N, C-alpha and C positions, 0 to 999 in steps of 0.2 A: 940746299937744293933738294928737289924732290923728283921722283920718277913717275910719270903718268904711263900706265900700261893698259893696252887694249889687246885682246886676243881674238883671232878668228879660228874656228875649228871645223872639222868635218861635221856635216849636218844633213838632215833629211827633212823633207817637207812634211811627211806624215809618219810612216813607220820606218824603222831602221831596216835596211835591206836584209832579207832572210829572217826577219822576226815578225812578231805580231804586236809590237809595242813601240811607243814613242822613244826618242833618244834621251839619254842621260849623260852625265859627264863620264860614265863608265864606257860609253860607246864613242864619245867624241875625242878627237885628238887635235892638238894645236897645229894649225897650218901656217899661222902668221902671228908674230909678235910685233906689235906697234909700240915703240918706246920713245918717250920724249923726256929728256932731262931739262928741267926748267926751274925757275924761281917761283916762289909762292904767288907772285903777281902775274904769272903766266908768261914771263919772258923766256923764250926758248933758248937753251944753251946748245943743245944737240938733239938730233932725232934720227932714228933708224928703224927700218923694217927688216925682219928676219923671217924668211920662209922656212918651214919644216916639212919634211916628207913623212906622211902618215904610214904606219905599218899595219894597223888593224883593218882599215878600209882605205887601201891605197888609191882607189879610183874615186874621185870626187863626184858627187851626184850633180845632176844638171841644176837642181835647186841650189846647191851650195855655190856653184860657179856663178849662177845668176845673182844670188844674194851678195856675194863678196867681190865679184869680178876677178877672183883668183882663178887662173887657168890651170888645167892639169899639168901643163909644161912647167909652171912655176914651182909646183911641189915635186914633180918628177926630177927636176934638176937641183932640188934643195937637199941639204944634208938632213939626216934624221935628228930627232929631238935632242938626243944626248949631245951630239956635236954642236947643234945650234946653241944649246945652253952654255957650252964652253966658250963659244965665240961671243955670246951675249955677256957673259961674266967678264971676259977679257976687255970688251969695250967699256963696260960700266966701271971697271977697276980704276979708271982715271978720274972718276968723280966721287966726291964725298957726299953721299946721299943721306938724308935724314929720315925719309919715309918713301913709301910708294903708295900710289893712289890708283883707283879704277872707278868706273861708273857702275856701281853695283858690286855684288860679291861673286858673280859668275867667274870672273878672271881668277880670283883667289882660289875658288873651289876647283876650277879646272887645273890650275897649277899643282894643287895638293894631290889631285888624282894622277897627274903626270908623274909626280914624285913617287907615288905609290907604285905606279906602273914601271918606271925607269930607274928609280933609286937615285936620281939626280934632280936638282932644281936650280933655277936661277938664284944667284946669291942675294938678290934683292928680297927674296921671300923671307929672309931673316929680319928685315926691317919692319917697323910698324906699318900697318896698312890702314888706309881710310877709304870707306865707301863714300865717294863724292855724291852719288845720287841721293843717298840718305841725308847727307849734310845739306845739299842744295834744296831738296824738297821739303825740308823742315819748315812747317808753317804754311806750306802750299798743298793742302789736301788734294786738290784736283790734279796735282802733278806728281803724285807719289811714284807712279810707274813711268814717268817721262824719260825718254832717251835723250842723249846729248843734242840731237837735232831740235827737239821740242824745247829744250832748255835754252839753246841759242836763240830760237825764235822768240821766246819769252823776253829775252833781253834785246830784241830788235836786230839780231845778227843772223846771217845766213850760214848754213853749213858749207864748208869749203872742201872740195874733193869728192870722193866716192864714199857714201854712207855704207857701213859694214866692210870697210877696208881698215884693218887695224891701225895702220899708221895715220890715215886721215882721221879716224875716230879719236885717236890719242892726241893729235894736234888740235882738233876742235875742242876736246875736253880741256886742254891747256888754256884755250881761249876763254873758258868759263871760270878759271881760277880767280880772277879779280872779283867776280860776282859771288864766289863761294867763300873766299877768305877776305877779311878786311885787309886791304893792302898795307895798312900800318902795323899789322901784327908782325912781331919779330919771330923768326923761326931759325 
């Protein structure tokens, strides 16, 4: 089994509030974990969304709420990252995962920054990670920067749910697995 992970984080359209520069992972904080436990062929075993309340920038920007559809009340009523990590680890403890995957390296880099910031991380961070965007786009020069929505369209599929909602993105990424991995591959 593998874990598909997609994150949403605090974000700004232009400059970070109170600064004269664009955002980096140093500014951003995870506000949603989208997690899908599945088989390599994309068969979903379980899925969950976990909201987290940010500390550095506790008020979401209008840009962020429009992009993600995550409301201020969603994060105001959520536990902080450290507590979300504990709940996430408890949930994943019931599964024997061989790896975790994400679309690109942003999710991995953001989790490493959160580990540096909080001193805790989801247990799946100890598993091997694969960048599915890199694997999928191999041999597709025009699609090197494609998001999951474009990758689905490439295969004649429509995105299901809300784009830039971590759980919906993760579920759609799982739908791409049969096109990324040969279904006969043993894992």
